C-alpha positions as CSV (number, residue, x, y, z in Angstrom):
1,M,136.9,-17.1,75.2
2,S,134.1,-14.9,73.8
3,F,133.3,-11.3,74.4
4,T,129.7,-9.9,74.1
5,V,129.5,-6.6,72.4
6,P,126.8,-4.6,74.2
7,A,124.2,-2.4,72.4
8,A,121.0,-0.8,73.5
9,G,117.9,-2.6,72.0
10,Q,116.0,-0.9,69.3
11,D,113.1,0.4,71.5
12,E,115.0,0.7,74.8
13,P,115.0,4.1,76.5
14,G,118.8,4.1,76.6
15,A,119.0,3.9,72.8
16,V,121.0,6.8,71.3
17,V,118.0,7.7,69.1
18,P,114.8,6.2,70.5
19,G,113.0,4.1,67.8
20,A,116.0,4.1,65.5
21,W,117.8,0.9,64.4
22,Q,120.3,-0.3,66.9
23,D,122.8,-3.1,66.3
24,P,122.1,-6.3,68.2
25,E,124.4,-7.7,70.8
26,I,126.6,-10.5,69.5
27,S,129.2,-12.8,71.0
28,V,132.6,-12.6,69.3
29,P,135.7,-14.7,70.2
30,V,138.5,-12.5,71.5
31,S,140.9,-13.9,68.9
32,V,138.6,-12.7,66.1
33,I,138.5,-9.1,67.6
34,G,142.2,-9.2,68.1
35,D,142.9,-10.4,64.6
36,A,140.5,-7.9,63.1
37,A,142.1,-5.0,65.0
38,E,145.6,-6.1,63.9
39,L,144.7,-6.6,60.3
40,M,142.8,-3.4,59.9
41,A,145.7,-1.5,61.6
42,L,148.2,-3.0,59.1
43,V,146.0,-2.1,56.2
44,A,145.7,1.5,57.5
45,E,149.5,1.6,57.9
46,L,149.9,0.3,54.3
47,V,147.6,3.0,52.9
48,D,149.4,5.7,55.0
49,S,152.9,4.5,53.9
50,S,152.0,4.6,50.2
51,R,153.1,8.1,49.5
52,D,152.8,7.7,45.7
53,G,149.0,6.9,46.1
54,V,149.3,3.4,44.5
55,V,147.4,1.7,47.3
56,R,144.6,4.3,47.3
57,A,144.4,4.1,43.5
58,R,143.9,0.3,43.8
59,I,141.2,0.8,46.5
60,E,139.5,3.3,44.3
61,A,139.6,1.0,41.3
62,L,138.2,-1.9,43.3
63,L,135.3,0.2,44.7
64,E,134.6,1.7,41.2
65,A,134.4,-1.8,39.8
66,K,131.7,-2.5,42.5
67,G,129.7,0.5,41.3
68,A,130.7,3.1,43.9
69,E,131.9,6.6,43.3
70,P,135.7,5.9,43.8
71,G,136.9,9.0,45.7
72,P,134.2,9.3,48.4
73,A,134.0,5.5,48.7
74,A,137.7,5.2,49.2
75,D,137.6,8.0,51.8
76,W,134.8,6.0,53.6
77,M,136.7,2.7,53.4
78,I,140.0,4.1,54.6
79,T,138.4,6.1,57.5
80,S,136.4,3.1,58.5
81,I,139.4,0.8,58.5
82,R,141.2,3.2,60.9
83,R,138.1,3.7,63.1
84,L,137.3,-0.1,63.3
85,A,140.9,-0.9,64.2
86,R,140.9,1.6,67.0
87,E,137.4,0.4,68.3
88,A,138.3,-3.3,68.2
89,D,141.6,-2.6,70.0
90,S,140.0,-0.4,72.6
91,I,137.3,-3.1,73.3
92,L,140.1,-5.5,74.3
93,A,142.1,-2.9,76.2
94,C,139.0,-1.7,78.1
95,E,138.4,-5.2,79.3
96,G,142.1,-5.7,80.1
97,I,142.3,-8.5,77.6
98,S,145.5,-9.3,75.8
99,C,145.7,-11.7,72.9
100,D,148.5,-13.0,70.8
101,R,149.2,-11.0,67.7
102,G,149.0,-13.0,64.5
103,L,151.9,-11.2,62.9
104,A,154.2,-12.2,65.9
105,R,154.3,-15.8,64.6
106,Y,156.2,-14.5,61.5
107,W,158.8,-12.5,63.4
108,G,162.4,-13.9,63.0
109,G,164.5,-14.9,65.9
């Protein structure tokens, strides 16, 4: 099953900013959206649970190695992970779609 993510066209009157770039519509399998939401939520939880800052330090080191200013880039990445996880999960919830969670296959019992 696929889900089409709607977006106003670049020159459509309904665009948020007329004439500005708008993302195109794409069709994405529900399982991909579900997996992405789950994985991003787990990464956000990992960052949040790292009280000693080890995970954030590794994120900063990675982004610095890619040429970015580590602090602001890490803030952007961590904030984006949380936002994208919420958005992907709400897309599924809004449509009343439930999909199997990938982590569930590793639960004991």
